Backbone as a ProteinNet text record, in pm:
[ID]
protein_1_A
[PRIMARY]
MENNNTYWQENLRLILICLVIWFVVSFGFGILLVDVLNEFRLGGYKLGFWFAQQGSIYAFLGLIFWYSKKMNDLDKKYDVE
[TERTIARY]
9732.3	9769.9	9654.4	9527.5	9416.7	9410.5	9436.7	9439.9	9540.5	9657.6	9759.5	9716.4	9658.6	9609.2	9502.6	9410.2	9309.9	9368.2	9458.8	9528.7	9595.7	9663.6	9737.4	9639.1	9526	9430.3	9375.3	9342.7	9292.9	9394.7	9524.5	9631.7	9646.4	9640	9647.8	9526.6	9413.5	9293.7	9319.5	9373.7	9397.7	9502.3	9603.3	9711.6	9649.9	9555.8	9501.6	9407	9335.1	9249.4	9339	9450.2	9541.6	9596.6	9639.6	9693.9	9596.2	9471.1	9369.4	9343.9	9331.4	9308.2	9419.8	9548.9	9666.2	9662.1	9629.7	9633.9	9526.8	9409.2	9300.3	9333.5	9388.8	9419.7	9534.7	9642.8	9759.8	9749.2	9716.6	9706.4	9570.5	9464.9	9331.5	9307.7	9313.9	9279.7	9393.9	9518.2	9630.1	9663.5	9629.9	9659.4	9545.6	9460.5	9358.4	9235.1	9197.4	9078.9	9114.8	9237.5	9286.7	9202.3	9163.1	9086.1	8943.1	8886.5	8753.4	8757.7	8858.5	8868.4	8906.9	8986.2	9025	8904.4	8782.9	8669	8621.2	8670	8633.6	8770.9	8737.8	8842.3	8838.5	8965	8979.7	9083.1	9048.7	9138.3	9206.7	9131.3	9184.4	9265	9283.3	9357.3	9265.3	9306.4	9224.4	9232.9	9122.1	9120.2	9208.4	9225.9	9313.2	9455.4	9493.9	9629	9652.3	9551.3	9561.1	9578.1	9501.2	9518	9654.7	9709	9840	9945.3	9924.3	10033.8	10020.9	9901.5	9875.1	9787.6	9678.3	9574.2	9626.7	9714.9	9763.6	9849.9	9925.3	10006.7	9914.2	9813.6	9719.7	9652.4	9617.1	9553.8	9653.1	9776.9	9875.9	9904.8	9909.5	9922	9792.1	9680.5	9560.5	9560.5	9615.1	9622.8	9723.7	9822.7	9929.2	9859.1	9790.6	9723.4	9612.1	9534.7	9421.1	9480.9	9577.3	9640.7	9697	9761.8	9819.1	9712.9	9605.9	9492.8	9431.6	9409.4	9339	9436	9564.9	9658.3	9668.7	9661	9653.1	9534.3	9415.9	9297.3	9300	9363.8	9378.7	9475.8	9581.2	9673.1	9606.4	9519.3	9439.5	9347.2	9284.1	9179.5	9248.3	9369.6	9429.5	9537	9541.9	9634.4	9774	9816.5	9958.7	10025.5	9968.1	10025.1	10154.1
14127.4	14027.3	13923	13969.7	13881.2	13785.7	13828.8	13734.2	13625.3	13658.9	13558.5	13452.5	13494.6	13407.3	13307.2	13365.8	13277	13180	13224.1	13134.7	13021.4	13055.7	12954.7	12857.1	12910	12825.1	12722.7	12768.9	12678.8	12578	12612.1	12522.8	12421.2	12458.9	12361.8	12266	12314.5	12225.2	12119.3	12151.4	12058	11957	12004.6	11907.8	11814.7	11860.2	11780.4	11671.3	11709	11612	11505.5	11546.2	11445.2	11346.5	11402.5	11316.2	11221	11267.5	11168.2	11063.2	11094.8	10990.7	10896.9	10950.7	10873.7	10776.7	10819.9	10741.4	10631.9	10669.1	10571.4	10467.4	10499.6	10398.7	10311.5	10375.7	10280.2	10206.4	10280.1	10214.8	10143.7	10213.4	10152.9	10039.4	10054.3	9950	9843.5	9883.2	9791.8	9720.4	9764.2	9701.3	9668.5	9764.2	9751.6	9670.2	9693.7	9637.7	9519.3	9470.8	9371.7	9245.5	9196.5	9075.8	9088.5	9201.6	9227.3	9235.8	9318.4	9334.7	9198.8	9118.6	8992.1	8891	8918.5	8845.4	8873.6	8981.8	9019.1	8998.8	8977.9	8957	9063.4	9102.6	9194.2	9140.7	9101.2	9043.4	8910.8	8837	8709.9	8723.5	8841.8	8862	8902	8876.5	8925	9077.6	9141.2	9292.3	9353.6	9294.4	9350.2	9349.1	9237.6	9223.9	9321.5	9336.8	9432.2	9572.1	9615	9747.8	9768.3	9665.4	9681	9698.3	9622.2	9619.2	9722.5	9727.6	9810.2	9924.5	9903.2	10007	10141.5	10118.1	10236.1	10323.4	10253.9	10332.6	10409.8	10349.5	10419.2	10536.6	10511.9	10620	10737.5	10707.3	10811.8	10893.4	10822.3	10890.7	10972.9	10923.6	11006.7	11129.2	11115.2	11231.7	11330.3	11297.1	11386.8	11474.8	11403.1	11484.4	11574.5	11522.9	11599.2	11718.9	11700.8	11808.6	11913.4	11871.4	11963.8	12044.7	11976.2	12050.9	12157.1	12116.5	12198.8	12319.6	12293.3	12409	12502.1	12454.9	12544.6	12628.1	12571	12644.4	12756.5	12714.3	12800.3	12913.7	12884.7	12988.9	13095.2	13040.5	13129.2	13211.6	13155.5	13222.6	13344.5	13323	13431.8	13506.6	13486.2	13550.8	13542.7	13425.8	13402	13303.7	13285.2	13187.3	13229.5
9840.2	9937.4	9961.3	9968.4	9980.7	9867.1	9743	9626.2	9643.6	9691.1	9713.3	9818.8	9926.2	10026	9969.5	9895.9	9832	9737.9	9656.2	9566.8	9638.1	9739.4	9814.8	9889.2	9939.3	10004	9902.9	9785.2	9680.6	9641.8	9633.3	9600.1	9705.5	9834.3	9947.5	9941.9	9906.5	9898.7	9800.3	9675.3	9577.4	9621.4	9691.3	9738.3	9840.6	9930.4	10028.8	9962.6	9857.9	9782.7	9732.8	9661.4	9597.6	9705.3	9823.7	9927.2	9982.9	9997	10048.9	9950	9828	9724.1	9717.4	9716.7	9715.1	9837.8	9958	10073.1	10063.8	10022.2	10011.1	9911.3	9798.2	9691.7	9735.9	9781.7	9814	9948.4	10054.1	10187.5	10203.6	10177.1	10187.8	10102	9967.6	9874.9	9869.6	9876.1	9853.3	9985.4	10100.8	10229.9	10316.5	10359.3	10448.4	10390.6	10277.8	10218.4	10115.3	10123.1	10024.6	10032	10154.8	10170.4	10107.8	10129	10075.1	9921.5	9871.2	9738.2	9657.6	9724.1	9659.4	9631.6	9678.1	9640.6	9495.7	9436.5	9303	9214.6	9082	8990.3	8880.9	8840.3	8725.3	8632.9	8511.1	8420.9	8458	8546	8597.2	8725.6	8777.8	8897	9007.4	9131.6	9246	9242.6	9272	9268.6	9373.2	9491.6	9592.7	9550.2	9480.5	9433.3	9318.9	9227.3	9115.8	9174	9270.3	9319.3	9379.5	9447.1	9518.9	9405.5	9303.2	9202.1	9084.4	9031.1	8911.4	8933.9	9001.7	9027.4	9090.7	9182.6	9253.4	9152.9	9067.3	8968.5	8880.7	8820.9	8730.8	8812.7	8933.5	9016.5	9036.2	9065.7	9077.7	8949.8	8841.5	8709	8672.8	8712.7	8698.1	8784.4	8899.7	8991	8936.7	8873.9	8825.2	8722.5	8625.6	8514.2	8565.3	8666.2	8720.8	8793.2	8871.7	8945.7	8858.1	8745.7	8648.1	8584	8548.4	8480.7	8575.7	8702.7	8799.4	8830.6	8837.8	8870.9	8752.5	8631.2	8509.3	8516.6	8551.2	8564.8	8678.7	8785.7	8899.5	8869	8794.6	8754.6	8663.8	8572.5	8484.9	8562.8	8662.5	8740.7	8817	8867	8945.6	8865.9	8729.4	8642.9	8678.7	8709.2	8753	8655.7	8542.7	8442.9	8379.3
[MASK]
+++++++++++++++++++++++++++++++++++++++++++++++++++++++++++++++++++++++++++++++++

């Protein structure tokens, strides 16, 4: 039973990390910090606009792959694969 609780705690920690990164990228960079980021350019576009349109999508895709890898490692660690 202790092993199950530890597994679940580590899983919740990974989910919380993903949600925080998701919030920072989408709400923080795409809305709150857009004026500050618009002072920089990426590929000819203002960085704030780029984050709101493209960057958040790339970050979300990266989070999916990162979470999948970490969960596979976690499953192997607790022998629940």
